[in-house]
N, CA, C and O atoms as a CHARMM CRD file, in Angstrom:
* protein
*
  292
    1    1 MET  N      0.68500  -1.07100  -0.44600 PROA 1      0.00000
    2    1 MET  CA    -0.23400  -0.03400   0.25200 PROA 1      0.00000
    3    1 MET  C      0.73400   1.07700  -0.00500 PROA 1      0.00000
    4    1 MET  O      0.51700   2.03600  -0.74500 PROA 1      0.00000
    5    2 LEU  N      2.01800   0.81000   0.80100 PROA 2      0.00000
    6    2 LEU  CA     3.03000   2.91300   1.35600 PROA 2      0.00000
    7    2 LEU  C      3.64600   3.15800  -0.78300 PROA 2      0.00000
    8    2 LEU  O      3.57100   4.19000  -1.45100 PROA 2      0.00000
    9    3 ALA  N      4.32900   1.36300  -1.34500 PROA 3      0.00000
   10    3 ALA  CA     4.35500   1.10900  -2.42300 PROA 3      0.00000
   11    3 ALA  C      4.10600   2.00000  -3.67100 PROA 3      0.00000
   12    3 ALA  O      4.71400   2.66800  -4.50700 PROA 3      0.00000
   13    4 GLN  N      2.80200   1.60200  -3.29100 PROA 4      0.00000
   14    4 GLN  CA     1.41900   2.29500  -4.47600 PROA 4      0.00000
   15    4 GLN  C      1.08400   4.27300  -4.10600 PROA 4      0.00000
   16    4 GLN  O      0.82600   5.10900  -4.97200 PROA 4      0.00000
   17    5 TYR  N      1.18000   4.47800  -2.91100 PROA 5      0.00000
   18    5 TYR  CA     1.25500   6.02000  -3.00900 PROA 5      0.00000
   19    5 TYR  C      2.09200   6.67900  -2.94000 PROA 5      0.00000
   20    5 TYR  O      2.03500   7.89800  -3.10500 PROA 5      0.00000
   21    6 GLU  N      3.49000   5.76600  -2.57000 PROA 6      0.00000
   22    6 GLU  CA     4.84300   6.63200  -2.95000 PROA 6      0.00000
   23    6 GLU  C      4.86900   6.46100  -4.38300 PROA 6      0.00000
   24    6 GLU  O      5.96300   6.76800  -4.85600 PROA 6      0.00000
   25    7 GLN  N      4.02700   6.07600  -5.21500 PROA 7      0.00000
   26    7 GLN  CA     4.67500   5.84700  -6.50600 PROA 7      0.00000
   27    7 GLN  C      2.65400   6.88900  -7.39000 PROA 7      0.00000
   28    7 GLN  O      2.26100   6.81400  -8.55400 PROA 7      0.00000
   29    8 ARG  N      2.23300   7.36400  -6.65200 PROA 8      0.00000
   30    8 ARG  CA     1.42200   8.46900  -6.80900 PROA 8      0.00000
   31    8 ARG  C      1.50900   9.62100  -6.83600 PROA 8      0.00000
   32    8 ARG  O      1.02700  10.40200  -7.65600 PROA 8      0.00000
   33    9 ARG  N      2.34700   9.89100  -5.62900 PROA 9      0.00000
   34    9 ARG  CA     2.95200  11.16800  -5.01100 PROA 9      0.00000
   35    9 ARG  C      3.72400  11.56600  -5.85700 PROA 9      0.00000
   36    9 ARG  O      3.90700  12.75000  -6.14300 PROA 9      0.00000
   37   10 SER  N      4.53000  10.14000  -6.59400 PROA 10     0.00000
   38   10 SER  CA     5.50800  11.05200  -7.88300 PROA 10     0.00000
   39   10 SER  C      5.64000  11.84100  -8.75200 PROA 10     0.00000
   40   10 SER  O      6.72900  12.41300  -8.78900 PROA 10     0.00000
   41   11 ALA  N      5.44600  11.90700  -8.94900 PROA 11     0.00000
   42   11 ALA  CA     5.37600  13.31900 -10.02300 PROA 11     0.00000
   43   11 ALA  C      4.67200  14.81100 -10.05700 PROA 11     0.00000
   44   11 ALA  O      4.68600  15.70500 -10.90300 PROA 11     0.00000
   45   12 ASP  N      3.82600  14.63700  -8.29800 PROA 12     0.00000
   46   12 ASP  CA     3.36900  15.48200  -7.64800 PROA 12     0.00000
   47   12 ASP  C      5.08800  16.28400  -7.16500 PROA 12     0.00000
   48   12 ASP  O      5.54000  17.42600  -7.24700 PROA 12     0.00000
   49   13 ARG  N      5.43600  15.41500  -6.83600 PROA 13     0.00000
   50   13 ARG  CA     7.10000  15.45700  -5.69500 PROA 13     0.00000
   51   13 ARG  C      7.72600  16.27900  -6.74300 PROA 13     0.00000
   52   13 ARG  O      7.82500  17.48100  -6.50000 PROA 13     0.00000
   53   14 ARG  N      8.28600  15.71100  -8.17700 PROA 14     0.00000
   54   14 ARG  CA     8.97100  16.20200  -8.54500 PROA 14     0.00000
   55   14 ARG  C      8.54700  17.30100  -9.00600 PROA 14     0.00000
   56   14 ARG  O      9.40000  18.09300  -9.40700 PROA 14     0.00000
   57   15 THR  N      7.15800  17.66600  -9.08600 PROA 15     0.00000
   58   15 THR  CA     6.85500  18.84200  -9.44600 PROA 15     0.00000
   59   15 THR  C      7.51800  19.94500  -8.82500 PROA 15     0.00000
   60   15 THR  O      8.28900  20.79900  -9.26300 PROA 15     0.00000
   61   16 VAL  N      6.87900  19.64900  -7.34900 PROA 16     0.00000
   62   16 VAL  CA     6.98000  20.77200  -6.43100 PROA 16     0.00000
   63   16 VAL  C      9.00600  20.39800  -6.56200 PROA 16     0.00000
   64   16 VAL  O      9.65600  21.37900  -6.92200 PROA 16     0.00000
   65   17 SER  N      9.59200  19.46100  -6.35900 PROA 17     0.00000
   66   17 SER  CA    11.30600  19.56000  -6.28700 PROA 17     0.00000
   67   17 SER  C     11.93900  21.03700  -7.12100 PROA 17     0.00000
   68   17 SER  O     12.49900  22.01100  -6.61700 PROA 17     0.00000
   69   18 ASP  N     11.51100  20.68400  -8.95600 PROA 18     0.00000
   70   18 ASP  CA    11.90700  20.91000 -10.21700 PROA 18     0.00000
   71   18 ASP  C     10.95600  23.06900  -9.35300 PROA 18     0.00000
   72   18 ASP  O     11.85000  23.83500  -8.99300 PROA 18     0.00000
   73   19 PHE  N     10.29600  23.32500  -9.27400 PROA 19     0.00000
   74   19 PHE  CA     9.84500  24.52700  -9.02800 PROA 19     0.00000
   75   19 PHE  C      9.99900  24.63200  -7.63100 PROA 19     0.00000
   76   19 PHE  O      8.96800  25.02400  -7.08400 PROA 19     0.00000
   77   20 THR  N     10.91100  24.41800  -6.90000 PROA 20     0.00000
   78   20 THR  CA    11.83300  24.67200  -5.51000 PROA 20     0.00000
   79   20 THR  C     13.04200  25.06700  -6.26600 PROA 20     0.00000
   80   20 THR  O     13.55900  26.17300  -6.11500 PROA 20     0.00000
   81   21 ASP  N     13.66100  23.84300  -7.37400 PROA 21     0.00000
   82   21 ASP  CA    15.12000  24.08800  -7.59700 PROA 21     0.00000
   83   21 ASP  C     15.03600  25.87900  -8.51500 PROA 21     0.00000
   84   21 ASP  O     16.00700  26.62100  -8.36400 PROA 21     0.00000
   85   22 ARG  N     13.63900  26.44200  -9.52700 PROA 22     0.00000
   86   22 ARG  CA    13.79500  26.70400 -10.31000 PROA 22     0.00000
   87   22 ARG  C     13.47200  28.51200  -9.33200 PROA 22     0.00000
   88   22 ARG  O     13.58200  29.58700  -9.92200 PROA 22     0.00000
   89   23 LEU  N     13.15400  28.41000  -8.08100 PROA 23     0.00000
   90   23 LEU  CA    12.61500  29.45600  -7.51100 PROA 23     0.00000
   91   23 LEU  C     14.06000  29.67800  -7.08500 PROA 23     0.00000
   92   23 LEU  O     14.61300  30.52300  -7.78900 PROA 23     0.00000
   93   24 ILE  N     14.85900  29.13500  -6.09000 PROA 24     0.00000
   94   24 ILE  CA    16.44600  29.38100  -5.57700 PROA 24     0.00000
   95   24 ILE  C     17.10300  30.08800  -6.65100 PROA 24     0.00000
   96   24 ILE  O     17.74700  31.09400  -6.35500 PROA 24     0.00000
   97   25 ARG  N     17.01400  29.58500  -8.25500 PROA 25     0.00000
   98   25 ARG  CA    17.74800  29.55000  -9.55000 PROA 25     0.00000
   99   25 ARG  C     17.47000  31.37700  -9.52300 PROA 25     0.00000
  100   25 ARG  O     18.23100  32.34500  -9.53300 PROA 25     0.00000
  101   26 LEU  N     16.24800  31.23900  -9.49000 PROA 26     0.00000
  102   26 LEU  CA    15.53900  32.77900 -10.30600 PROA 26     0.00000
  103   26 LEU  C     15.97300  33.95900  -8.83100 PROA 26     0.00000
  104   26 LEU  O     16.29100  35.14600  -8.90300 PROA 26     0.00000
  105   27 PHE  N     15.83100  33.09200  -7.60700 PROA 27     0.00000
  106   27 PHE  CA    16.05700  34.65800  -6.41900 PROA 27     0.00000
  107   27 PHE  C     17.62500  34.24700  -6.66100 PROA 27     0.00000
  108   27 PHE  O     18.32500  34.70800  -5.76000 PROA 27     0.00000
  109   28 SER  N     18.29700  33.56800  -7.55300 PROA 28     0.00000
  110   28 SER  CA    20.04500  33.47700  -6.67800 PROA 28     0.00000
  111   28 SER  C     20.58200  34.39200  -7.90400 PROA 28     0.00000
  112   28 SER  O     21.77400  34.67000  -8.03700 PROA 28     0.00000
  113   29 ASN  N     19.74100  34.75000  -8.62700 PROA 29     0.00000
  114   29 ASN  CA    20.43200  35.22800  -9.98300 PROA 29     0.00000
  115   29 ASN  C     20.84800  37.18000 -10.05900 PROA 29     0.00000
  116   29 ASN  O     19.99900  38.01600  -9.74900 PROA 29     0.00000
  117   30 ARG  N     22.26100  37.55800 -10.51900 PROA 30     0.00000
  118   30 ARG  CA    21.99400  38.89500 -10.66700 PROA 30     0.00000
  119   30 ARG  C     22.43300  39.15300 -11.87700 PROA 30     0.00000
  120   30 ARG  O     23.45600  39.79300 -12.12200 PROA 30     0.00000
  121   31 ILE  N     21.29300  38.41900 -13.10400 PROA 31     0.00000
  122   31 ILE  CA    20.97500  39.21900 -14.33900 PROA 31     0.00000
  123   31 ILE  C     20.46200  40.97300 -13.47800 PROA 31     0.00000
  124   31 ILE  O     19.90300  41.33600 -12.44300 PROA 31     0.00000
  125   32 PRO  N     21.21700  41.73100 -14.94900 PROA 32     0.00000
  126   32 PRO  CA    20.77100  42.72400 -14.49600 PROA 32     0.00000
  127   32 PRO  C     19.64300  43.31300 -14.85400 PROA 32     0.00000
  128   32 PRO  O     19.79300  43.91300 -15.91900 PROA 32     0.00000
  129   33 GLY  N     17.83100  43.45600 -14.10900 PROA 33     0.00000
  130   33 GLY  CA    16.82600  43.80400 -14.93200 PROA 33     0.00000
  131   33 GLY  C     16.58000  42.78500 -14.27900 PROA 33     0.00000
  132   33 GLY  O     15.98100  43.20500 -13.28800 PROA 33     0.00000
  133   34 LEU  N     16.69900  41.26000 -14.17600 PROA 34     0.00000
  134   34 LEU  CA    16.21800  40.01600 -13.27900 PROA 34     0.00000
  135   34 LEU  C     15.23500  40.87700 -12.39300 PROA 34     0.00000
  136   34 LEU  O     14.04200  40.80600 -12.68700 PROA 34     0.00000
  137   35 ARG  N     15.68200  41.83300 -11.14200 PROA 35     0.00000
  138   35 ARG  CA    15.59400  42.00900  -9.81500 PROA 35     0.00000
  139   35 ARG  C     13.94800  42.53500  -9.94900 PROA 35     0.00000
  140   35 ARG  O     13.05500  42.16300  -9.18800 PROA 35     0.00000
  141   36 ALA  N     13.73600  43.68400 -11.33600 PROA 36     0.00000
  142   36 ALA  CA    12.44500  43.76900 -11.60300 PROA 36     0.00000
  143   36 ALA  C     11.12000  42.96500 -11.89200 PROA 36     0.00000
  144   36 ALA  O      9.96800  43.12200 -11.48700 PROA 36     0.00000
  145   37 LEU  N     11.66200  42.11000 -12.68200 PROA 37     0.00000
  146   37 LEU  CA    10.71100  41.29100 -13.02700 PROA 37     0.00000
  147   37 LEU  C     10.60800  40.07400 -12.19000 PROA 37     0.00000
  148   37 LEU  O     10.25700  38.96500 -12.59300 PROA 37     0.00000
  149   38 ARG  N     10.89600  40.34300 -11.17600 PROA 38     0.00000
  150   38 ARG  CA    11.08400  39.40500  -9.97900 PROA 38     0.00000
  151   38 ARG  C      9.60400  39.98400  -9.05700 PROA 38     0.00000
  152   38 ARG  O      8.50200  39.45000  -8.93500 PROA 38     0.00000
  153   39 HSD  N     10.11500  41.20900  -8.54100 PROA 39     0.00000
  154   39 HSD  CA     9.18700  42.16000  -8.57900 PROA 39     0.00000
  155   39 HSD  C      7.73900  41.53000  -8.81000 PROA 39     0.00000
  156   39 HSD  O      6.99500  40.71500  -8.26400 PROA 39     0.00000
  157   40 LEU  N      7.75300  42.22600  -9.73900 PROA 40     0.00000
  158   40 LEU  CA     7.27000  42.49000 -11.15400 PROA 40     0.00000
  159   40 LEU  C      6.16300  41.06000 -10.41100 PROA 40     0.00000
  160   40 LEU  O      5.12700  41.24300  -9.77200 PROA 40     0.00000
  161   41 GLY  N      6.71400  39.87900 -10.71100 PROA 41     0.00000
  162   41 GLY  CA     6.09700  38.43400  -9.92200 PROA 41     0.00000
  163   41 GLY  C      5.53700  38.22000  -9.79800 PROA 41     0.00000
  164   41 GLY  O      4.65300  37.65700 -10.44300 PROA 41     0.00000
  165   42 LEU  N      5.78700  38.82400  -7.96100 PROA 42     0.00000
  166   42 LEU  CA     5.29000  39.14400  -6.62800 PROA 42     0.00000
  167   42 LEU  C      4.18700  39.58500  -6.36900 PROA 42     0.00000
  168   42 LEU  O      3.19900  39.20000  -5.74300 PROA 42     0.00000
  169   43 LEU  N      4.61700  40.84600  -7.19100 PROA 43     0.00000
  170   43 LEU  CA     2.89200  41.18800  -7.20400 PROA 43     0.00000
  171   43 LEU  C      1.65800  41.16700  -7.68000 PROA 43     0.00000
  172   43 LEU  O      0.54900  41.52400  -7.28200 PROA 43     0.00000
  173   44 ALA  N      2.32100  40.42800  -9.07700 PROA 44     0.00000
  174   44 ALA  CA     1.09700  40.26300  -9.69200 PROA 44     0.00000
  175   44 ALA  C      0.33600  38.73100  -8.99300 PROA 44     0.00000
  176   44 ALA  O     -0.87200  38.57100  -9.16400 PROA 44     0.00000
  177   45 LEU  N      0.87500  38.03300  -8.48300 PROA 45     0.00000
  178   45 LEU  CA     0.47100  37.23100  -7.26300 PROA 45     0.00000
  179   45 LEU  C     -0.04900  37.18000  -5.96800 PROA 45     0.00000
  180   45 LEU  O     -0.62000  36.19400  -5.50200 PROA 45     0.00000
  181   46 ASP  N      0.13300  38.18500  -5.40900 PROA 46     0.00000
  182   46 ASP  CA    -0.10400  39.37800  -4.65300 PROA 46     0.00000
  183   46 ASP  C     -1.89900  40.17000  -5.12800 PROA 46     0.00000
  184   46 ASP  O     -2.89200  40.40100  -4.43800 PROA 46     0.00000
  185   47 LEU  N     -1.72300  40.28900  -5.98800 PROA 47     0.00000
  186   47 LEU  CA    -2.65000  41.22000  -6.66200 PROA 47     0.00000
  187   47 LEU  C     -4.44300  40.11900  -7.11900 PROA 47     0.00000
  188   47 LEU  O     -5.66500  40.23200  -7.02900 PROA 47     0.00000
  189   48 VAL  N     -3.41600  39.18000  -7.58800 PROA 48     0.00000
  190   48 VAL  CA    -4.32100  37.87100  -8.42100 PROA 48     0.00000
  191   48 VAL  C     -4.43500  36.67000  -7.29500 PROA 48     0.00000
  192   48 VAL  O     -3.56900  35.79500  -7.32000 PROA 48     0.00000
  193   49 PRO  N     -5.30400  36.61800  -6.47700 PROA 49     0.00000
  194   49 PRO  CA    -5.84200  35.66700  -5.63600 PROA 49     0.00000
  195   49 PRO  C     -5.99600  34.60200  -6.08200 PROA 49     0.00000
  196   49 PRO  O     -5.88400  33.80100  -5.15400 PROA 49     0.00000
  197   50 PRO  N     -6.25100  33.97000  -7.24700 PROA 50     0.00000
  198   50 PRO  CA    -6.58600  33.09800  -7.76200 PROA 50     0.00000
  199   50 PRO  C     -5.08300  32.24400  -8.24300 PROA 50     0.00000
  200   50 PRO  O     -4.59600  31.20000  -7.80800 PROA 50     0.00000
  201   51 VAL  N     -4.70300  33.01800  -9.12800 PROA 51     0.00000
  202   51 VAL  CA    -2.79200  32.79600  -9.44700 PROA 51     0.00000
  203   51 VAL  C     -1.99000  31.76200  -8.24600 PROA 51     0.00000
  204   51 VAL  O     -1.37800  30.69900  -8.34300 PROA 51     0.00000
  205   52 LYS  N     -2.43300  32.91000  -6.78200 PROA 52     0.00000
  206   52 LYS  CA    -2.00800  33.00500  -5.77500 PROA 52     0.00000
  207   52 LYS  C     -2.29900  31.38100  -5.48000 PROA 52     0.00000
  208   52 LYS  O     -1.50100  30.47300  -5.25200 PROA 52     0.00000
  209   53 ASP  N     -3.54200  31.37800  -5.56200 PROA 53     0.00000
  210   53 ASP  CA    -4.02100  29.75000  -4.79500 PROA 53     0.00000
  211   53 ASP  C     -3.50800  28.77600  -5.99700 PROA 53     0.00000
  212   53 ASP  O     -2.56900  27.98000  -6.01600 PROA 53     0.00000
  213   54 ALA  N     -3.87800  28.91300  -6.38200 PROA 54     0.00000
  214   54 ALA  CA    -2.89300  28.08500  -7.68900 PROA 54     0.00000
  215   54 ALA  C     -1.79600  27.80200  -7.32100 PROA 54     0.00000
  216   54 ALA  O     -1.83000  26.65400  -6.87900 PROA 54     0.00000
  217   55 VAL  N     -0.57800  28.32700  -7.24200 PROA 55     0.00000
  218   55 VAL  CA     0.84600  28.37200  -7.11400 PROA 55     0.00000
  219   55 VAL  C      0.78800  27.84900  -5.53900 PROA 55     0.00000
  220   55 VAL  O      1.69900  27.04600  -5.33700 PROA 55     0.00000
  221   56 MET  N      0.16900  28.02700  -4.65900 PROA 56     0.00000
  222   56 MET  CA    -0.03200  27.79700  -3.18500 PROA 56     0.00000
  223   56 MET  C      0.27700  26.59300  -3.21400 PROA 56     0.00000
  224   56 MET  O      1.30800  26.05700  -2.80900 PROA 56     0.00000
  225   57 TRP  N     -1.26200  25.83400  -4.04500 PROA 57     0.00000
  226   57 TRP  CA    -1.45700  24.34500  -4.45300 PROA 57     0.00000
  227   57 TRP  C     -1.06200  23.49100  -4.38900 PROA 57     0.00000
  228   57 TRP  O     -1.01200  22.60900  -3.53300 PROA 57     0.00000
  229   58 GLN  N     -0.52700  23.70300  -5.79900 PROA 58     0.00000
  230   58 GLN  CA     0.71500  23.47400  -6.33600 PROA 58     0.00000
  231   58 GLN  C      1.85100  23.03900  -5.73200 PROA 58     0.00000
  232   58 GLN  O      2.37100  21.93400  -5.88200 PROA 58     0.00000
  233   59 ASN  N      2.27900  24.06200  -4.94500 PROA 59     0.00000
  234   59 ASN  CA     3.32500  23.50800  -4.35400 PROA 59     0.00000
  235   59 ASN  C      3.51000  22.71400  -2.54000 PROA 59     0.00000
  236   59 ASN  O      4.19900  22.14100  -1.69700 PROA 59     0.00000
  237   60 LEU  N      2.13700  23.36000  -2.98900 PROA 60     0.00000
  238   60 LEU  CA     1.51400  21.97900  -1.39400 PROA 60     0.00000
  239   60 LEU  C      2.15400  20.43000  -2.11100 PROA 60     0.00000
  240   60 LEU  O      2.64500  19.48300  -1.49800 PROA 60     0.00000
  241   61 GLY  N      2.04400  20.51000  -2.88900 PROA 61     0.00000
  242   61 GLY  CA     2.11400  18.98800  -3.89600 PROA 61     0.00000
  243   61 GLY  C      0.88700  18.38300  -4.62600 PROA 61     0.00000
  244   61 GLY  O      1.02000  17.37500  -5.32000 PROA 61     0.00000
  245   62 TYR  N     -0.61700  19.16100  -4.42600 PROA 62     0.00000
  246   62 TYR  CA    -1.91900  18.80900  -5.02800 PROA 62     0.00000
  247   62 TYR  C     -1.53300  19.40500  -6.26300 PROA 62     0.00000
  248   62 TYR  O     -1.27600  20.55700  -5.91600 PROA 62     0.00000
  249   63 GLY  N     -1.31800  19.32700  -7.59000 PROA 63     0.00000
  250   63 GLY  CA    -0.75400  19.81200  -8.68300 PROA 63     0.00000
  251   63 GLY  C     -2.84100  20.69800  -8.89000 PROA 63     0.00000
  252   63 GLY  O     -3.17700  20.82200 -10.06700 PROA 63     0.00000
  253   64 ALA  N     -3.70100  21.07800  -8.03600 PROA 64     0.00000
  254   64 ALA  CA    -4.47400  21.20000  -8.90200 PROA 64     0.00000
  255   64 ALA  C     -5.20500  22.25700  -7.45800 PROA 64     0.00000
  256   64 ALA  O     -4.41100  22.36800  -6.52400 PROA 64     0.00000
  257   65 LEU  N     -6.52100  22.95000  -7.26400 PROA 65     0.00000
  258   65 LEU  CA    -7.37600  23.61600  -6.43100 PROA 65     0.00000
  259   65 LEU  C     -8.23400  22.58200  -6.57200 PROA 65     0.00000
  260   65 LEU  O     -8.63800  21.90200  -7.51500 PROA 65     0.00000
  261   66 PRO  N     -8.44000  22.63300  -5.23000 PROA 66     0.00000
  262   66 PRO  CA    -8.88300  21.78000  -4.58400 PROA 66     0.00000
  263   66 PRO  C    -10.96800  22.42300  -5.18600 PROA 66     0.00000
  264   66 PRO  O    -11.27900  23.61400  -5.17600 PROA 66     0.00000
  265   67 ALA  N    -11.91900  21.34100  -5.58500 PROA 67     0.00000
  266   67 ALA  CA   -13.51200  21.85600  -5.60500 PROA 67     0.00000
  267   67 ALA  C    -13.75900  23.19500  -5.31600 PROA 67     0.00000
  268   67 ALA  O    -14.28900  24.01700  -6.06400 PROA 67     0.00000
  269   68 ALA  N    -13.20400  23.41900  -3.80500 PROA 68     0.00000
  270   68 ALA  CA   -13.84500  24.30700  -3.05300 PROA 68     0.00000
  271   68 ALA  C    -13.29900  25.84300  -3.59700 PROA 68     0.00000
  272   68 ALA  O    -13.97500  26.52000  -4.37200 PROA 68     0.00000
  273   69 ILE  N    -12.66700  26.05000  -3.34500 PROA 69     0.00000
  274   69 ILE  CA   -11.70000  27.20600  -4.50300 PROA 69     0.00000
  275   69 ILE  C    -11.99500  27.48900  -5.81200 PROA 69     0.00000
  276   69 ILE  O    -11.68900  28.43100  -6.54300 PROA 69     0.00000
  277   70 HSD  N    -12.67100  26.45700  -5.97600 PROA 70     0.00000
  278   70 HSD  CA   -13.23500  26.26400  -8.00000 PROA 70     0.00000
  279   70 HSD  C    -14.96400  27.43500  -7.18500 PROA 70     0.00000
  280   70 HSD  O    -15.43200  28.56100  -7.35700 PROA 70     0.00000
  281   71 ARG  N    -15.17400  26.60600  -6.61300 PROA 71     0.00000
  282   71 ARG  CA   -16.95600  27.10800  -6.54400 PROA 71     0.00000
  283   71 ARG  C    -17.18000  28.44500  -5.70300 PROA 71     0.00000
  284   71 ARG  O    -18.22900  29.03700  -5.45000 PROA 71     0.00000
  285   72 ARG  N    -15.48700  28.81400  -5.25100 PROA 72     0.00000
  286   72 ARG  CA   -15.91500  30.33200  -4.64700 PROA 72     0.00000
  287   72 ARG  C    -15.65400  30.95500  -6.07200 PROA 72     0.00000
  288   72 ARG  O    -16.36500  31.79000  -6.63000 PROA 72     0.00000
  289   73 SER  N    -14.64900  30.46200  -6.48500 PROA 73     0.00000
  290   73 SER  CA   -14.60800  31.92100  -7.98800 PROA 73     0.00000
  291   73 SER  C    -15.60000  32.53100  -8.40100 PROA 73     0.00000
  292   73 SER  O    -15.48000  33.37400  -9.29100 PROA 73     0.00000
């Protein structure tokens, strides 16, 4: 049973790991102009709650918004 659970969750775990790796690379990069783009991206997340929720649920490893979130929109 545990092996089945691990297999079902492996894609989500990989997605979260890859996203985290990309965030670290993005925020540690010192390419001119990238800092402004990072700020704009964070501002967009703050100003558009459905996008913020989608990113949050994806990074919690769920891959999609729960049905309750869809009904609120």
